[in-house]
N, C-alpha and C positions, 0 to 999 in steps of 0.2 A: 518510397512515398514520404514526402516531407510532412512533418507535423505542423499544425496551424501555428501561426505566429501571434504573439500578443500585441495588442494595441497599447499606446501609452496609458489610456484610461484603465485597462485591465492590469497593467503593471502597478499603477497607483493603488487600485483596489486591493491587489495582493499585498503590497507593502503595508497598507494600513491595517490589514488583518493579522499581521505578525504581533506577537505579544509586546505590549507596551509602546507600540509604534505611534508616532504622531507626525503631523505634516505642518510645515510652515512654508510661507512664500518669502523668498529672499532674492537679493541681487537683481531686482527689476524683472522678475518673470521666471523664477526657478522654483520648482516644488522640491523641498528638501524633506526627506523622510529620516526621522531620527528616533532615538530611544534614550531614556534617562535624561530627558530635558534637551540636550543639545549634541548628542553623539550621533553624527550622521552615518547612515548606512547605504543610502541611495539618493541620487539627485536626478530630477527629471526636468528638462528644459521645456517651458511652456510653448515655445515657438516650434517645438517638434525637432529641434536640432540634436537631441540625444538623451541618452540614459547613461548614467555613470554609477558605479558601485564598487565596493571593495572585494578583492579576491585574496585567497591565501597566497602568501609570499611565493611559495614553490610553484604556483600555477600561473602567476602573473605573466611571465615571458611567453609561455605556451599560448595563452589567450591572445596576447598581443600579436602573435604570428598568424592568427586566424584572419581570413578576409572579413572586413567590415568591423573589426575590433581594433582599438588603438589605446595607448596609455591615455588616461583622462587628464585633460589640461589642469594644471595646478595641483592635482592630487596623485599623480603617477608615483611620486616617491613614497606615498603611503600605500602603494599597490592597488590603485583604483584603475578600472578599465572603462572605456566609453564606447558607445555604439549608437548609430542613428537608426531610426525606423525606416523600413521594416527591419526589425532586429534580426541579426544573422544566426539565430538559433531558435529552436522550437520552444513551445510553452513549458514543457517539463524541465528542460535544461535551464531555461531562464528562471523559472520559479525556484529551482534548486539553488542556483547561484545567488539569487536575492535573499533566500532564507539563510544561506551560508554567510552572506555579507552581514546580515542582522546578527547572527550568532558570533561572528568574529568580533564585532563591536561589543556585544554583550559580555563576552569573555574577558574583555579588557577593563570592564567596570569593577569597582570595589565589590567584594563578595556580597555585602549587604544589599547592593543595588541589583544584583543578578537574580535574586529570588523572584520566581514567577516569570522570568524572561528567558531562561535557558530552555531549550527544547531537546528532547531525547537524543 
């Protein structure tokens, strides 16, 4: 039985509930979710063309091999993946990956900026 898939609006709401997350609109119709001012952890195309976010280096190629997931344009070298709706994974897996993306970005911040943003 497949788990329900998330809509782009549900993805946006989830991202905004992560510690310190904020949203900006850039590049003529892209919702950018970032932390600590300008450190992006997820990007959502307003035209519905896709969702992109960072994954751990060691998981990048494995995700790119899955149907419906590809290296993110312009961000692949930073180990970002991209997918179009309906997203090719269930709600639990997608939320876990978005939270991990947030945490990967937070862990690269200076220690003084990580306070209150790191999760268990």
